[in-house]
N, C-alpha and C positions, 0 to 999 in steps of 0.2 A: 587362457586368461592371462592378463598381464597388467601390472601396475608399474610405478616408477622403479621399485626396488625388487619386485618378485615376479616370477612366472609360475603359473600353475598349469599342469597338463593332466588330462585324464587319458590313461593308456589302458587299452583293452588287451589282455594277454590271452592267448589261445588256451593255455593250461593254468590251473590254479598254482601249480608248483613254480611256474615262471614268475607269477606275481609275488609269491613268497620269496623267491630269490631277489627280486627287485626290492622288496621291503627290507631285506637284510642290509641294503645300501643306505638306509636312512641315516642321516648325519654324516655321510661321506663328503669329502671335499672334491668336487669335480670342476675343473676350469676355474679355480679360485672362488667357488661358491659352494656353500653347504646346501645339500639337498635333503628334502624330507620325502620319504616314500612310505605311503600307508595304503592299505586296502580301502577301496571305496565301499565294497560290500563285505559283509562278514563271510566266513567260509561257507561255500555252498555244499560241500560234501558232508559236513557234520562229523568228519573223522580226521584224526591226526595222522593217519597212514597216507603216505604219498601215493598218488595214482600211478598206474602202469604207463610207461612212456617208451618211445623208441630208445634203443641202447645208445645211439649217438647224439641224443638231445642234450642241449646245454644244461637243462634242468637235472639230468641224471648225474652230472659231474658233482663231486664233493664241493661243498660251498667254499672250503678252504682253497681248493684248486681255482675256483672262479675268482676268489679274492687275490690269489697270487697272479692270475692273468691280468686282473685290473691293475695291480701294482706294477706288473711288468710293462704295461702300456703307458706308464707315467702318471697314473692317477694316484691320489693320496687317500688312504683309508686309515681311520683311527683304529687303535688297537681293539676297542670294544666291538667294532664292526667285524673284524677278523674273528674275535672271540665268539660272536653270534654265529658265524659260519661254522666254526669248529663245534659249537654246541649242537647245531642242526645236523651236522655230519654224524656226531655221536648218537643223537636221538634216533636217526633213521638208518644208521649203519652203512652209509654210502661208501665210506672208505673201505670197509670190510668187503662190500660187494665188488668194488673196483679191484681190490687185491685178488679176490677170487677169480674175477674175469681175467686178470693178467696172468695168474697161475695157470688157468686153463689154456690161455693163448701160448704160454711158454711150453706147456706139456705138448700141445699140438705141434709147435715148431720143432720140438725135440723128436717127436714121432716122424715128422716130415723129413728131418735131417737123417734119421736112422734109415728111413726107407730109400732116400735118394743120395745119401752120402755127400751132401753139399759141402760140409765142413772139410771133409777129406780132400775133395776136389780143390777147394780154395787153398788148403795148405800145400797141395801138390803144385798149383800155379805159383804160390808164393816162393816155394823152393826153386822152381824152375826159372822164374823171372826176377827173383830177389826183390820183390815188391816191398816187403817190410823194411829191408835194409835201406832201400832208396828213400822211403818215407822218413826213416830215422835220420838219414844223412841230411835231408832237406830241413827237417825240424832242428837239427843240431846247428846247421849253417845259419838258419834264421835266428836262432837264439844267440849265436855268437855275434851276428850283425847288430842285433838289438842291444847287446851288452856294450859293444864297441861304440854304437851311436850314443849311448848314455854317457860315455866318457868324454864326448865333445862338449864344448861350451854351450852349444844350443841344446844338446841332450840334457845337460845339467840344469839349464833353465826350465826345460819342460818337466824334468823330474821334480825340481823344487816347487814349481807351480802346482803339479799334481798332488804332491804331499801337502802343500798348504791348503788346497781345495778340500782334500779328504779330512784334514784336521778341522776345517771350518764346518763341514757337514757333520762330523762327529760332535762338535760343540753344539750345533743347533739341535741335534737329536737329544743330546744330554740335557740341554736347557728345556726342551719340550717335555721330556720325562719328569724333570724337576718341577716344572710348573704344574703338570698334571698331578704329581704326588702332593704338592702343596694344596691344590684345590680339593683333592680327596680328603686330606687331613682337615682342611677348613670345613668341609661339608660334614665330616664325621663329628668334629667338635661342635658345630652349630646344632646338629641333630641331638647330640648328647646333652647340650645345654638347654634345649627346648623343654619346657615343662610338660609332663605327661598329662593328657586330657583325662579328667575323671570319668569313670564308667557311669553310664546313664541308668 
């Protein structure tokens, strides 16, 4: 559905948890437009427990991880949306389950290494071919070249431009937080000033 200023879409998700993840994005800013995501139907399971899903499904990821991925892809999320994801993770212990999975994976890798001695073999090759020493030399040379490049007039201009850009970004974030704080204070003041309704 579409009018001059808005678009509406009905999206059918395979799993209810995918729809819940999408609902967490309500009020997100995507491509310079605020979106509203809400369920079309009420919950069909009648339970707050998440359904069982394949381990590699997007819905099994902690919501904070999904928010981080969205931010990493250049989208903007307001702090309260990230907070909703953290609240969801806390409620369903997704981060704890992920940590448990990673610990199991780490233990399995350790057992595999003990059985096949892969780390020892890698260290043997490193000593024989001086791989780590060569990597360190390349990194050191690259760092020296970068430092020398910054000493040139062009390098100084690039450095100054980058510093100016970072300062502007920090100022925008500071102003956004300040405006948000002012709105919260204004809302709290307005709510406190509103007369209480008499009990019926």
